A tleap script that builds the chain and sets N, CA, C and O, in Angstrom:
source leaprc.protein.ff14SB
mol = sequence {
  NMET ARG ILE LEU GLY ILE PHE ALA LEU CYS
  LEU VAL ALA LEU PHE THR VAL PHE GLY TRP
  ARG TRP TYR GLN TYR VAL THR ASN ASP GLN
  GLU LEU TYR ASP GLU MET GLY ILE GLU LEU
  ASN SER ARG MET PRO GLU PRO LEU ARG LYS
  TRP GLY CYS ASP ARG LEU TYR GLN THR PHE
  GLY ASN ALA PHE PRO PRO MET GLY CYS GLU
  SER GLU ALA ASP PRO LYS GLN TRP CMET
}
set mol.1.N position { 88.981 54.777 15.561 }
set mol.1.CA position { 88.180 55.410 16.586 }
set mol.1.C position { 88.442 54.719 17.969 }
set mol.1.O position { 88.471 55.370 19.013 }
set mol.2.N position { 88.614 53.484 17.921 }
set mol.2.CA position { 88.961 52.661 19.130 }
set mol.2.C position { 90.261 53.048 19.684 }
set mol.2.O position { 90.373 53.129 20.907 }
set mol.3.N position { 91.273 53.300 18.903 }
set mol.3.CA position { 92.637 53.660 19.242 }
set mol.3.C position { 92.546 55.025 20.003 }
set mol.3.O position { 93.231 55.241 21.002 }
set mol.4.N position { 91.662 55.940 19.478 }
set mol.4.CA position { 91.551 57.182 20.175 }
set mol.4.C position { 90.938 56.987 21.583 }
set mol.4.O position { 91.426 57.646 22.502 }
set mol.5.N position { 89.942 56.168 21.828 }
set mol.5.CA position { 89.427 55.994 23.102 }
set mol.5.C position { 90.395 55.292 24.029 }
set mol.5.O position { 90.371 55.553 25.232 }
set mol.6.N position { 91.220 54.441 23.542 }
set mol.6.CA position { 92.267 53.756 24.439 }
set mol.6.C position { 93.269 54.895 24.741 }
set mol.6.O position { 93.614 55.015 25.917 }
set mol.7.N position { 93.738 55.678 23.895 }
set mol.7.CA position { 94.518 56.721 24.177 }
set mol.7.C position { 93.973 57.748 25.117 }
set mol.7.O position { 94.702 58.194 26.003 }
set mol.8.N position { 92.699 58.165 24.977 }
set mol.8.CA position { 92.121 59.062 25.969 }
set mol.8.C position { 92.037 58.296 27.462 }
set mol.8.O position { 92.283 58.892 28.510 }
set mol.9.N position { 91.710 57.103 27.405 }
set mol.9.CA position { 91.630 56.389 28.736 }
set mol.9.C position { 93.042 56.325 29.413 }
set mol.9.O position { 93.108 56.398 30.640 }
set mol.10.N position { 94.239 56.184 28.606 }
set mol.10.CA position { 95.436 56.140 29.120 }
set mol.10.C position { 95.710 57.481 29.620 }
set mol.10.O position { 96.206 57.599 30.740 }
set mol.11.N position { 95.464 58.415 28.973 }
set mol.11.CA position { 95.769 59.896 29.310 }
set mol.11.C position { 95.040 60.138 30.637 }
set mol.11.O position { 95.682 60.617 31.571 }
set mol.12.N position { 93.789 59.849 30.777 }
set mol.12.CA position { 93.064 60.097 31.983 }
set mol.12.C position { 93.613 59.326 33.162 }
set mol.12.O position { 93.601 59.797 34.299 }
set mol.13.N position { 94.128 58.047 32.849 }
set mol.13.CA position { 94.726 57.218 33.935 }
set mol.13.C position { 96.072 57.907 34.404 }
set mol.13.O position { 96.339 57.923 35.606 }
set mol.14.N position { 96.900 58.462 33.500 }
set mol.14.CA position { 98.003 59.032 33.845 }
set mol.14.C position { 97.808 60.289 34.699 }
set mol.14.O position { 98.478 60.517 35.706 }
set mol.15.N position { 96.842 61.092 34.226 }
set mol.15.CA position { 96.572 62.264 35.082 }
set mol.15.C position { 96.041 61.922 36.487 }
set mol.15.O position { 96.313 62.605 37.475 }
set mol.16.N position { 95.353 60.944 36.511 }
set mol.16.CA position { 94.729 60.573 37.739 }
set mol.16.C position { 95.824 60.100 38.746 }
set mol.16.O position { 95.836 60.552 39.891 }
set mol.17.N position { 96.768 59.167 38.304 }
set mol.17.CA position { 97.744 58.645 38.980 }
set mol.17.C position { 98.838 59.680 39.537 }
set mol.17.O position { 99.220 59.647 40.707 }
set mol.18.N position { 99.267 60.523 38.669 }
set mol.18.CA position { 100.219 61.469 38.769 }
set mol.18.C position { 99.527 62.645 39.774 }
set mol.18.O position { 100.156 63.169 40.692 }
set mol.19.N position { 98.261 62.934 39.471 }
set mol.19.CA position { 97.494 63.990 40.347 }
set mol.19.C position { 97.321 63.506 41.699 }
set mol.19.O position { 97.478 64.259 42.660 }
set mol.20.N position { 96.988 62.219 41.832 }
set mol.20.CA position { 96.830 61.669 43.170 }
set mol.20.C position { 98.139 61.679 44.056 }
set mol.20.O position { 98.166 61.977 45.250 }
set mol.21.N position { 99.244 61.299 43.265 }
set mol.21.CA position { 100.484 61.209 43.986 }
set mol.21.C position { 100.941 62.578 44.400 }
set mol.21.O position { 101.562 62.777 45.444 }
set mol.22.N position { 100.583 63.592 43.470 }
set mol.22.CA position { 101.087 65.062 43.967 }
set mol.22.C position { 100.175 65.458 45.142 }
set mol.22.O position { 100.671 65.966 46.148 }
set mol.23.N position { 98.906 65.244 45.040 }
set mol.23.CA position { 98.032 65.580 46.215 }
set mol.23.C position { 98.474 64.916 47.378 }
set mol.23.O position { 98.643 65.595 48.390 }
set mol.24.N position { 98.679 63.757 47.404 }
set mol.24.CA position { 99.137 62.820 48.577 }
set mol.24.C position { 100.463 63.574 49.125 }
set mol.24.O position { 100.598 63.686 50.343 }
set mol.25.N position { 101.303 64.018 48.372 }
set mol.25.CA position { 102.619 64.605 48.856 }
set mol.25.C position { 102.353 65.903 49.552 }
set mol.25.O position { 102.844 66.157 50.652 }
set mol.26.N position { 101.443 66.855 48.793 }
set mol.26.CA position { 101.301 68.112 49.450 }
set mol.26.C position { 100.434 68.210 50.730 }
set mol.26.O position { 100.486 69.148 51.525 }
set mol.27.N position { 99.617 67.106 50.832 }
set mol.27.CA position { 98.790 67.103 52.122 }
set mol.27.C position { 99.309 66.068 53.120 }
set mol.27.O position { 98.541 65.734 54.023 }
set mol.28.N position { 100.469 65.549 53.059 }
set mol.28.CA position { 101.124 64.604 53.926 }
set mol.28.C position { 101.578 65.428 55.158 }
set mol.28.O position { 101.668 66.651 55.052 }
set mol.29.N position { 101.866 64.802 56.320 }
set mol.29.CA position { 102.321 65.416 57.424 }
set mol.29.C position { 103.583 64.747 57.940 }
set mol.29.O position { 103.988 65.138 59.035 }
set mol.30.N position { 104.177 63.917 57.391 }
set mol.30.CA position { 105.360 63.123 57.695 }
set mol.30.C position { 106.633 63.411 56.887 }
set mol.30.O position { 107.686 63.390 57.524 }
set mol.31.N position { 106.678 63.651 55.703 }
set mol.31.CA position { 107.843 63.623 54.925 }
set mol.31.C position { 107.753 64.798 53.902 }
set mol.31.O position { 106.993 64.772 52.934 }
set mol.32.N position { 108.603 65.839 54.201 }
set mol.32.CA position { 108.744 67.108 53.419 }
set mol.32.C position { 109.556 66.725 52.082 }
set mol.32.O position { 109.113 67.047 50.980 }
set mol.33.N position { 110.748 66.031 52.230 }
set mol.33.CA position { 111.653 65.912 51.196 }
set mol.33.C position { 111.464 64.536 50.454 }
set mol.33.O position { 112.442 63.806 50.293 }
set mol.34.N position { 110.256 64.188 50.015 }
set mol.34.CA position { 109.937 63.032 49.123 }
set mol.34.C position { 110.488 63.447 47.683 }
set mol.34.O position { 110.060 64.454 47.119 }
set mol.35.N position { 111.282 62.771 47.219 }
set mol.35.CA position { 111.926 63.083 45.774 }
set mol.35.C position { 110.753 63.127 44.697 }
set mol.35.O position { 110.700 64.023 43.855 }
set mol.36.N position { 109.881 62.172 44.775 }
set mol.36.CA position { 108.774 62.129 43.632 }
set mol.36.C position { 107.936 63.232 43.880 }
set mol.36.O position { 107.573 63.928 42.932 }
set mol.37.N position { 107.567 63.493 45.074 }
set mol.37.CA position { 106.530 64.564 45.367 }
set mol.37.C position { 107.126 65.980 45.006 }
set mol.37.O position { 106.443 66.828 44.430 }
set mol.38.N position { 108.428 66.186 45.373 }
set mol.38.CA position { 109.105 67.447 44.975 }
set mol.38.C position { 109.185 67.638 43.551 }
set mol.38.O position { 109.031 68.764 43.078 }
set mol.39.N position { 109.427 66.572 42.782 }
set mol.39.CA position { 109.549 66.656 41.289 }
set mol.39.C position { 108.227 66.974 40.755 }
set mol.39.O position { 108.135 67.841 39.887 }
set mol.40.N position { 107.176 66.351 41.192 }
set mol.40.CA position { 105.771 66.656 40.621 }
set mol.40.C position { 105.338 67.957 40.988 }
set mol.40.O position { 104.621 68.600 40.221 }
set mol.41.N position { 105.743 68.462 42.209 }
set mol.41.CA position { 105.148 69.724 42.624 }
set mol.41.C position { 105.989 70.937 41.845 }
set mol.41.O position { 105.479 72.023 41.569 }
set mol.42.N position { 107.172 70.617 41.582 }
set mol.42.CA position { 107.983 71.700 40.928 }
set mol.42.C position { 107.606 71.710 39.510 }
set mol.42.O position { 108.005 72.686 38.876 }
set mol.43.N position { 106.929 70.837 38.888 }
set mol.43.CA position { 106.464 70.957 37.537 }
set mol.43.C position { 104.973 71.167 37.291 }
set mol.43.O position { 104.447 71.123 36.179 }
set mol.44.N position { 104.351 71.398 38.434 }
set mol.44.CA position { 102.898 71.913 38.368 }
set mol.44.C position { 102.803 73.373 37.912 }
set mol.44.O position { 103.637 74.221 38.230 }
set mol.45.N position { 101.640 73.629 37.080 }
set mol.45.CA position { 101.364 75.166 36.824 }
set mol.45.C position { 101.558 75.952 37.968 }
set mol.45.O position { 101.448 75.404 39.065 }
set mol.46.N position { 101.839 77.185 37.893 }
set mol.46.CA position { 102.090 78.179 39.052 }
set mol.46.C position { 100.982 78.168 40.114 }
set mol.46.O position { 101.285 78.069 41.303 }
set mol.47.N position { 99.758 78.263 39.731 }
set mol.47.CA position { 98.660 78.237 40.835 }
set mol.47.C position { 98.582 77.054 41.672 }
set mol.47.O position { 98.378 77.112 42.884 }
set mol.48.N position { 98.766 75.841 40.932 }
set mol.48.CA position { 98.685 74.589 41.700 }
set mol.48.C position { 99.982 74.518 42.518 }
set mol.48.O position { 99.948 74.109 43.679 }
set mol.49.N position { 101.086 74.895 41.953 }
set mol.49.CA position { 102.390 74.886 42.718 }
set mol.49.C position { 102.286 75.638 43.983 }
set mol.49.O position { 102.707 75.196 45.052 }
set mol.50.N position { 101.735 76.745 43.841 }
set mol.50.CA position { 101.582 77.769 45.032 }
set mol.50.C position { 100.668 77.263 45.968 }
set mol.50.O position { 100.934 77.473 47.152 }
set mol.51.N position { 99.625 76.629 45.685 }
set mol.51.CA position { 98.703 75.906 46.552 }
set mol.51.C position { 99.374 74.867 47.255 }
set mol.51.O position { 99.247 74.791 48.477 }
set mol.52.N position { 100.137 73.987 46.564 }
set mol.52.CA position { 100.815 72.870 47.170 }
set mol.52.C position { 101.960 73.431 48.134 }
set mol.52.O position { 102.137 72.865 49.213 }
set mol.53.N position { 102.632 74.379 47.821 }
set mol.53.CA position { 103.655 74.986 48.646 }
set mol.53.C position { 102.972 75.615 49.943 }
set mol.53.O position { 103.461 75.426 51.057 }
set mol.54.N position { 101.919 76.305 49.762 }
set mol.54.CA position { 101.139 76.874 50.874 }
set mol.54.C position { 100.741 75.741 51.939 }
set mol.54.O position { 100.891 75.902 53.150 }
set mol.55.N position { 100.207 74.556 51.345 }
set mol.55.CA position { 99.844 73.427 52.130 }
set mol.55.C position { 101.140 72.832 52.871 }
set mol.55.O position { 101.019 72.491 54.048 }
set mol.56.N position { 102.198 72.717 52.313 }
set mol.56.CA position { 103.460 72.113 52.749 }
set mol.56.C position { 103.982 73.075 53.811 }
set mol.56.O position { 104.513 72.622 54.825 }
set mol.57.N position { 103.842 74.477 53.602 }
set mol.57.CA position { 104.247 75.378 54.595 }
set mol.57.C position { 103.494 75.274 55.831 }
set mol.57.O position { 104.107 75.311 56.898 }
set mol.58.N position { 102.193 75.144 55.803 }
set mol.58.CA position { 101.423 74.964 56.869 }
set mol.58.C position { 101.800 73.819 57.843 }
set mol.58.O position { 101.625 73.879 59.060 }
set mol.59.N position { 102.352 72.736 57.155 }
set mol.59.CA position { 102.795 71.586 57.949 }
set mol.59.C position { 104.203 71.554 58.355 }
set mol.59.O position { 104.546 71.024 59.411 }
set mol.60.N position { 105.099 72.155 57.476 }
set mol.60.CA position { 106.446 72.121 57.702 }
set mol.60.C position { 107.222 73.414 57.669 }
set mol.60.O position { 108.356 73.479 57.197 }
set mol.61.N position { 106.579 74.437 58.183 }
set mol.61.CA position { 106.978 75.893 57.986 }
set mol.61.C position { 108.297 76.062 58.690 }
set mol.61.O position { 108.927 77.063 58.348 }
set mol.62.N position { 108.811 75.337 59.545 }
set mol.62.CA position { 110.015 75.535 60.279 }
set mol.62.C position { 111.196 74.892 59.586 }
set mol.62.O position { 112.326 75.043 60.049 }
set mol.63.N position { 110.968 74.156 58.457 }
set mol.63.CA position { 112.047 73.654 57.711 }
set mol.63.C position { 112.325 74.341 56.387 }
set mol.63.O position { 111.446 75.031 55.869 }
set mol.64.N position { 113.558 74.172 55.797 }
set mol.64.CA position { 113.875 74.790 54.631 }
set mol.64.C position { 112.758 74.306 53.486 }
set mol.64.O position { 112.275 73.174 53.535 }
set mol.65.N position { 112.458 75.098 52.636 }
set mol.65.CA position { 111.495 74.702 51.546 }
set mol.65.C position { 112.106 73.766 50.578 }
set mol.65.O position { 113.299 73.876 50.295 }
set mol.66.N position { 111.320 72.803 50.029 }
set mol.66.CA position { 111.751 71.937 48.921 }
set mol.66.C position { 111.975 72.674 47.615 }
set mol.66.O position { 111.463 73.786 47.482 }
set mol.67.N position { 112.694 72.147 46.647 }
set mol.67.CA position { 112.780 72.773 45.406 }
set mol.67.C position { 111.362 72.967 44.716 }
set mol.67.O position { 110.519 72.074 44.632 }
set mol.68.N position { 111.224 74.232 44.246 }
set mol.68.CA position { 109.889 74.597 43.704 }
set mol.68.C position { 109.143 75.408 44.618 }
set mol.68.O position { 108.215 76.061 44.141 }
set mol.69.N position { 109.397 75.492 45.943 }
set mol.69.CA position { 108.723 76.190 46.885 }
set mol.69.C position { 109.481 77.376 47.566 }
set mol.69.O position { 108.980 78.131 48.399 }
set mol.70.N position { 110.818 77.435 47.070 }
set mol.70.CA position { 111.659 78.470 47.600 }
set mol.70.C position { 111.457 79.835 46.880 }
set mol.70.O position { 111.128 79.977 45.702 }
set mol.71.N position { 111.694 80.748 47.729 }
set mol.71.CA position { 111.554 82.202 47.186 }
set mol.71.C position { 112.570 82.600 46.065 }
set mol.71.O position { 113.706 82.141 46.186 }
set mol.72.N position { 112.325 83.317 45.096 }
set mol.72.CA position { 113.370 83.715 44.151 }
set mol.72.C position { 114.497 84.497 44.754 }
set mol.72.O position { 115.692 84.300 44.533 }
set mol.73.N position { 113.960 85.443 45.572 }
set mol.73.CA position { 115.004 86.234 46.396 }
set mol.73.C position { 115.882 85.566 47.261 }
set mol.73.O position { 117.057 85.925 47.337 }
set mol.74.N position { 115.411 84.577 47.963 }
set mol.74.CA position { 116.284 83.885 49.036 }
set mol.74.C position { 115.734 82.391 49.113 }
set mol.74.O position { 114.636 82.099 49.586 }
set mol.75.N position { 116.638 81.497 48.587 }
set mol.75.CA position { 116.173 80.081 48.324 }
set mol.75.C position { 115.885 79.476 49.741 }
set mol.75.O position { 115.249 78.424 49.806 }
set mol.76.N position { 116.305 80.067 50.822 }
set mol.76.CA position { 116.003 79.570 52.162 }
set mol.76.C position { 114.596 79.951 52.743 }
set mol.76.O position { 114.179 79.566 53.835 }
set mol.77.N position { 113.946 80.732 51.894 }
set mol.77.CA position { 112.647 81.237 52.359 }
set mol.77.C position { 111.656 80.608 51.509 }
set mol.77.O position { 111.912 80.350 50.333 }
set mol.78.N position { 110.431 80.322 52.093 }
set mol.78.CA position { 109.291 79.867 51.281 }
set mol.78.C position { 108.736 80.925 50.439 }
set mol.78.O position { 108.759 82.100 50.803 }
set mol.79.N position { 108.188 80.508 49.216 }
set mol.79.CA position { 107.521 81.570 48.348 }
set mol.79.C position { 106.383 82.101 48.783 }
set mol.79.O position { 105.809 82.962 48.115 }
savepdb mol mol.pdb
quit
């Protein structure tokens, strides 16, 4: 039972760290092409990824979209 508690704590810690890092990336106003942020955002479930891309577009709308935020029809356009 103790092992299960430790495992659950580690899982919560991982979700917290990666979730915070992703949130920090999509709400930043200085760096669009952060490798870790792009990777985390591109692996998020569709609704979260769309929200993250919308936030990035509000800040960096004049730049080319990072991987995961490009349109399927035209990779140079935001989704």
